[in-house]
N, C-alpha and C positions, 0 to 999 in steps of 0.2 A: 392625517396620521393613521397608519395601518392598525388593525386590531392587535397584531403582535406588538408593535411598538407601544400602543396604549397600555397593554397588559404589562409589558416589561418596565415601562416608566413608572407605573403604579407600584410594581414590586421594588424598584430601586428607591423610590421615595419612602416606601414603608420601612425598609431595612437600612437605609444609609445612615451614616454617623456624621456629626457635624465637622466641618473642616475638610481639608485634603488629607485624608488618612488612608493608609494602605488597605484597611478593611473595605473601603469603598471601591478601590481597584479590584480587590478580590471578588466583591459582589458583582461588579461589571463582568468580570471574567467568567463567573459562574453562570451568568445570564447568557453570555456568548456561547458557552459550552452547551447549554440547554437548547439553543436555537440552531446549532450548527447543522444538524442532520436535516432539519425541515426548512430552514430559512437562512442560508449562508449570508445574505446581505444584512440581515438583522444581527447575526453573529459578528460580522465584520464591524458593524456600528458599535456594538458594545465592547468588542475587543479594543477598538481604538479609544473608546471612552476610558477604559481601564488604563491604557498606556498614557493617556494625557494626565491622569492623576499620578501615575508613577513618575512621569517626567517632572511634574511639579515638585515632587518630594525628593527624588533622587538625582534629578538633572537629566539632560538629554543624551549624555554620552557615558552613562553608567552601565557597566557590563551586566549588572543585575537585571537590567531591563531586557537584555537580548533574548531570553527564552520567550518573552511575550511578543517580541518582534517576529520571532520564528513562528509562533502560533498564528500571527496575522498572515504570514506567508502561506501556511497551510490552508487557512480559510480562503485566501485569494486564489490559490490553485483549485480548491473545491468549487469556487465560484466561476472559474474560467478567466480570471483577470491575470493573465500570466505575466504581462509586462509590469504591471504594478507589483506583482509578487516579487519580481527580480529586484525592483527598487527597494522594497523593505528588506529583502534578503541581503542586499549590498550594504544597507545601513547597519544591519546586525553584524555582518562580517567585518566591516571596518573597525568597529568597536573591539571585537574579539582579537583581531590581528594586532591592533595597537597595544592591547593589554597583555596578550599572551603569545603572540607570534603567529606566523602563517601556517604552522602545522599543528596547532594545538588541538586537543581532543574535542573541544567545544565546536570546532568548525565542521565536524563530520555532518551534522544535520544540515548546515548551510550548503555544503557541497552537494548533498543528495538532493536538496530542494531546488538548487540552481540547475543541476543536471536535468531534473524532472521537468522544470519549467522550460528549458531550452528545447527538450525533446518535443514538448507540446506545441512549441512554436516552430517545429520541424527543422530546428537548427541542430542536426544530428552530430556534426563534427564537434561543435563546441560542447554539446551534451556529453560526448564521450570523454572529452578533456576533463570536464568536471567530475564525471563518474570515476575516471582514473585517479583524480586527486582525492576523491572521497575514499576510494579503495586504499590508497597509500596512507591516508590519515588513520583509517581504521586499523590497518596492519601495524602501523607504528605505535599506536596507542592501545592496542588490543588489551593489554593488562589493566587499562584504566576503566574500560567499559564493563558493566555487568553482562552476564551471558544473554539476558533477555534483549538488551540494547544491541549487542553484537549480532544476535540472530536476525533481529529486525533489519539491521543495516545491510546484512548480506542478502536477505530476501528482497530488499528494495533495490539493491544493486543488480540482482538477477532480472528484475522487472525492467529496470532502466536500460541495461545492456541488451535485453531482448528487443526493446523498442528500437534501440540503435541498430541492431542487426537487420531488422525489417527495413528501416530507412536506408541503411547501407546497401542492401541488395537492390533497392529501387533507384539509388543515386550513384551507382558505380564506385562505392567506397568499400574499403576492406572490412570484413566482419571481424568480430572478436570472439575468442574462446573464454572470455571472462565470465560469460554466463555459466559455463560449467564449473569454472574455478569457484565462483561465489556460491553456486548451487551446492557443490560438494561441502563447502565450509558450513553452510546453513544446515545441511543434513547432519554433519558431524556434531555441531553444537546442539541441535535438537535432540539427537539420540542420547547425548550425555546429560543435558540439562533437564529436558522435559520427559525423556524416556523414549525407548525405541518404538513403543506402541501409542505414542501420543499424537494428537491432532497436528501439533506443530511439525512433527517428523513427517507425517503424511503430506502436509501442505508443502514442505520443502521438497519432498520427492516429486510431487505433482508439478511444482513450479519448475524443477529441473527438467522433467519430462517435456514440458512445453518449449524448452529451449533447444531441443534436439531435432531441429528442422531437417538436418541432413540424414538422420537415422530414425525413421519413423517406427521401425520394429523395436528398437531399444526404448523409444518413448512409450509404446504400448505396454512393454514389459514393466516399465516403471509405474505406469498407471495401475496395473494389476497389483503391484506391491502396495501402493497407496490405498487402494480399495480394501485390501485385507485389513488395514488399520481402521479405516472409516467405519467398517462394519461392526467394530467393537463398540461403537457409540450409538445410542438410541436416537439422539437428536442429530441426525446426519443429513437432513434434507438438503441443506445448502451445498454440502460437499458431494452428495450424490448427483445433484443437478449440474454442478460445476464440472465434475470429472467426466460425466457423460457428454457434456458439451465439448470438453477438451478432446475426448476420444474421437468424436465425430470430426473435429478439426483435423486430426492426424490421420484419419482413416483413408485408405486408398482403394479405388475400385468403384464399381457401380452399386447402386442401392444402399448408399451409406447409412441411411436411417435404420434399416432393418438389420443389415449385417453387423453394424456396430452394436445394435441392441442385443443381438445373439451373443456377441463377444462379451458384453457386459453381463449378461445372464450367466454365461459359462464361468465367469470370473467373480461372481458375487452371489446373489440370491434373488428369489422372486421378490421379496420385500424391498431389497435395494433397488431393483429395476423399477418397481411400481413407484417408489419414492422419487426416483430420478425423472420419471415421465409424468408425474402427478399434474403438473401445470401445462402439459402439452395440449395443443388443439385436439378436439374430440376425434377427428378423423385420423390423425397421426397416432394417437393413443390406441385407437381400435386396431390399426394396421399392426402396431408392435405387439399388442396382446395376442392377436390372431397368429402372427408369425411364431410367437414363442409358446402358443397353446395355453395362455393364461386367461383366467375368467375375469 
């Protein structure tokens, strides 16, 4: 027994209640959540333990169990077990379709998860079919979802369609403009719901920029727009590092490291640049600082 399992078993034994009660399922799920980032296998174990208790109480075909099946799918994707993830996802979908129909709002998460799993298995064609289905469900039921859920769904679709486009280019398939459609919708929601100067708006703009493979200058312009927002936040290290990485990916020409750093400096600040390169190797950091005249 691993140390994590030993610790978690002790926690479960300490706080569990007698009998198959939902409180014990909730406890298992809390343990799973606490382990997900560091130990997906342990999170999977406790997630399944929670489901076993729920199925004992509610039955194996109860729609109330499906959010917990969906959580298992998320864990399996994180763990890299894509085929098993699809099996659990199908289990959840069958129950939802039987209870509420094949275009119900609850199916959105399953179509997104299935599309993601298929893309990770390099099945780009089927991944796009499921992404299109997710988009159709989202549009049909848009009034049902809160703005946070809709924003997250459009952002996930941008990511999924972007992966499809890369695969399509490598496998002689037709690319899609859905990346831009979903990107624009995410930006619109973010500006209204979170605010025009919010991190969510900046992230939607940055994500859209990454989809513009055919227009790199337009992508760079969008990066500049996102940077202006990131600079309003003191805790922006993650965003500074990410967007500088994205800029380098889109940059054309020679000496990408230095030229893109100069662009970043011109469109942000010394502090932002130093934050972006903080974790760079010593030699690269020195080159950039020398090129920009920074101490």
